[in-house]
N, C-alpha and C positions, 0 to 999 in steps of 0.2 A: 322786492318783488312786487310788483304789481297783482291788486285783487283778481281772482278768477271770477267773473261775473255767469258761470254757467252753472251754479248753485242755486235750486228753487228757492230758496230762502237764506236768510241774512246769515253771513259767515262774519266772525271774527277774525282779522289778518292783519299783519304789517299796516297796510295803508289805512285802514279803522273808517273808513267809508261807510260801511255798515253798522258801526260803533263807533261812533265820531270820538264819545267822550272815553272811550275804553281801550285795553292794550292787553297783547299776551306778550310775556317774554319767556325765552327758554334757554337754558343752559346745561351743559353736559362737561363729562371730563369722563377721558377713557385711561386707564391701566391696564400694563400688561402683566401676565405672571407665564411662568413655561406651559400650563396647562388651559387658560381662559382670558378671554377679556372681561374687565370688569367697569360698566359703564354707572357713573351715578349722575341720576338727572334731577331737575328744577325746572317747575312752572313758574312764574309770576304772573298770575290772571287778575287783571283789572276790571273783571264784569261780573258786577252781583248776580245777573241773571242766569249767566253760565256754571256760575257757583254754586248755586242753588240747585241748578240740574243734575251737576253731579253730586251735592249732597242727597240729593234724592234719588240716588242709583238710575237717572235719566239719562247721565253722559260720563264719561271717563278721561281724562288724562292717557295719551296713548304716544307712546313713540315709534315710528317704523323705521327698521334698520335694514340698510341694503347695500349688497357688497356686489359689485359687477363681474369682480374678478373670479368669485367663487359660485356665482350666481344664487346666493344665499339673502334670503331675506326673512324676517319677522316681525312680529307686532308684539311690544311689552306694554301692558296696559295697568293704570294704577289709580285708585280714589283720592289719593294723596296727592299733594303737588311735588313731591321729594320722594325718591324712590332708587332702587340700586339693582340691575340685573346683570347676571352673567352668559357670555356666549363662549363656546367653546374655540381654544384656539386655533382648529382646525378647518373652521368655519369661516375665517377672515383672513383675505391678504389685500393689500395696498389700500385704495380709498374705500373707507367705509362712510355712508350718507346716513344721518340720523336725521327722520323728518318729525318735527311735533306735531301733535294733532289733538284735536277734544272730539270726541265721535260718542254721537247716541248711542246708549246701549238698549235702548227699546223706543217702540212708538209713543209719541207723546207730541202735544201742541207748544211751539215754541212763540213765547210771546216776552216782549219786554218793552220797557219805558227808554231800553238805552238804546235802541235801534232809531237809525236814521229817519227824518221828518218821512220820509219815503216810505217807511214800514211800520211807523210808529204802531198805528192803531188797528195792524194787522197780526191774525193769526197764521202761523204755520204748523202744517203736517209734517211732523218729521220722523223719518222710519227707523230704524235701526241699522245702525251703519254709516249715516248722514255723518258728513263733516262740519262742525258745529264752529270750530275755528283751527288755525293754524298761525305758524311762526314761520319765519327762514329757517333751514336744516342747517344741520354743523356737519361738516366733512373731518374725519380724522384719519392717519395712516395707519395700517394696522402692521405695528412694528414687532417684530418677531424677536424671541429671547436671545437667541444670536442667529444675525442674518446676513452675514460674508464676512470671507477670507478674512477682510481689515478689523472685523471684530475679534477675531481667532488670534491675531498678532502679540496677544500679550501671553498666551497659553501654548502656542504651535508656532513652529518654524520649520522652512523647508531647506537642506543643506545638500551640498553636493557631496557623495560618499566619498569616504579616504580607502576605502580598501581596495585593494588591486584588482578583484574580481568578484565586484558585489552581486548581491540580489538585487532584481529589479528596483523594489522597494523594501524598507528595513526601518525601523521604530527605535527611536533612542527614548529611555524614560527615565536619566538617572539626574539631566538638568533642570533648569529651571523653567525650560521649555518644554514640552514635548518635540523631540527632532525627528522629521519623516527623512531618510537620507535615500537618493537617487542616485543613479547613474550619471555619468556625465553628459550621456545625449536624452536622457530624460528631463534632467534637471535645465541644459537649455532650452528643450522646449517647454518647460513650465515657466519658466523665466519670460519667454516670449508672449503667453499666453493669459497670463495670471492677470494682466492690466486690462485684459479684454472683457468688456462685460458681459459680452455674450456668452462666452465661457466661464465665468466664474463659477455656475452652480453645477457645471460639470467637474469642475477641478474641486469644488466642493464634496461632492459624492466619491468622486474617486481616490482624494488625498485624505481629507478631513475627517469623513465617519470613519474609516476603518482606525484611524488613529485615535478618535477620542474614544470608540470603543473600544479600544485595546487599553487605553489609560484608564478608563473606567472598571476591567477585569483586572487589572494591576491595583489598585486601588482597593477592590475586594480580597485579593490575596494576601495586601501587605500586611505583616507583622505588626498588631496593634501598639507594640510597645514603643515602636520609631517616633519620635519626638522632633523630629527635623522635616516635617512634610516641604515639599520644592512649590514654588508658586502655583503651577499648574495643578498640584494636588490638591492647594487649598481650592482653588477657584473653583475645580470640580468634584471637588466634597461636596461644597456648598451648592452648588447648580444640583448636584443628584438628589440632596438632600431637601430640595424644594419641589421634587416629582412626584407624583402619585405612587406608594410602594408597588403598586402592581407594573407600573414601566420603571420602576429605578430598579428594580430586582432584576431583570435582563439588560445587560451591558448593550448590546447591538440594539434595542429599542428604546432606550435612556439616551444613547448618542442621537439616532435617528432625534427624537423630540427636540433635546437639545439644539440641535443643527438645522430645525425646521425643516424635517423630513425634505434631505437633499434629493433623493431619488425623483420624487415628484417635481421639483423646483429644475433639477438638470434636464429631464423630459420639455418640462415648459422651455427653457431656453433654447433647446434643440429645435422645437417647434417655431418658436420665435423665431429662429435664425432661417429656419424652410421658408416661414411664410415673407420674410424678407427678402428673400431671393426670388 
């Protein structure tokens, strides 16, 4: 990325044009939990003058987080070159951009022998909020805890009902997977639509959400003496245990969190189809 020349003062950037013997390198990792994204941040700063500015509380390391999908933006700052912070999982979806910065925290005079020849003998009046350095951004994909019907295949299956006069939808909880029983007509329509990405979130809302909620309720009412849980019971028990208590106590709420709020995602899918037409 080229240096931005619209700054009224020298800036340490990947091109190194204003600080020819210095560099800044940014690194980050992101991990997801059912409720938060955890970001671990690290800066390697090779400028003595900027390090001194940070040590004297004239500047700080910073990371701006941008998510276009949710219109979320925040700034995390630290006087230390390594730190971590959390963002609630409902704030992020899709591409998340982390922009590493070094920012002035107060007005001061910036001078340095590390400047290029053009600026080396000059002083610069820097105001609070001015950018003193930056590195190229890093992009992450905000992956949800359970984010598609494909992820649910290990614990949930949709089958054709064998009853002569079935209800429209019924649930079987005695096997290794939660079974969703559909009538012949509904099963045929489901089979035709499940591979269509535009309808996947709507199917998640209609089929998976009540099934997972019913499974969680079943676990709450189950005899604790039963020592032979099925596969879906083991998976859901583990996932629910990782949720905050105020969420885990309500099966319907817990199911929505585990499935990444499928109603909102279904609406997003419908809007996307409408816009495409």
